C-alpha positions as CSV (number, residue, x, y, z in Angstrom):
1,X,1.6,8.6,13.1
2,X,4.2,6.4,13.5
3,X,7.8,6.9,12.5
4,X,7.4,4.1,10.0
5,X,4.4,5.4,8.4
6,X,6.0,8.7,7.9
7,X,9.4,7.2,6.6
8,X,7.1,5.3,4.2
9,X,5.1,8.3,3.2
10,X,8.4,10.5,2.8
11,X,9.7,7.4,0.8
12,X,6.5,7.7,-1.5
13,X,6.3,11.4,-1.8
14,X,9.8,11.5,-2.9
15,X,9.9,9.1,-5.4
16,X,6.8,11.2,-7.0
17,X,4.3,8.1,-6.5
18,X,2.2,10.4,-4.2
19,X,1.5,14.2,-3.8
20,X,2.4,16.0,-0.5
21,X,-1.4,15.5,0.7
22,X,-1.6,11.8,-0.6
23,X,1.7,11.0,1.6
24,X,0.7,12.9,4.4
25,X,-2.9,11.1,4.4
26,X,-0.9,7.6,4.1
27,X,1.8,9.0,7.2
28,X,-1.2,10.1,9.3
29,X,0.0,13.6,9.7
30,X,-0.7,17.1,8.3
31,X,1.0,18.1,5.1
32,X,2.8,20.7,7.6
33,X,4.2,17.8,10.1
34,X,5.2,15.9,6.6
35,X,7.2,18.6,5.5
36,X,9.1,19.3,8.7
37,X,9.6,15.7,8.8
38,X,11.1,15.9,5.1
39,X,13.3,18.5,6.0
40,X,14.6,17.2,9.2
41,X,15.9,13.8,7.2
42,X,17.1,15.8,4.4
43,X,20.8,15.9,3.7
44,X,22.2,19.0,4.6
45,X,24.5,20.9,2.0
46,X,27.7,19.6,1.6
47,X,27.4,16.6,2.9
48,X,28.7,13.7,1.4
49,X,27.5,10.2,1.6
50,X,29.3,7.6,4.0
51,X,30.7,4.5,3.3
52,X,29.5,2.1,5.6
């Protein structure tokens, strides 16, 4: 499981291109690990996007 493969899997899952199980397979991790990664990268409530 690399960060790039997990990021790709999360992107495809969030776009509803893949199911959670399929995304976990693509990411080379378990569904639980992918869910944990998704929570870690999710915006916190009330957080506004920054202007870069």
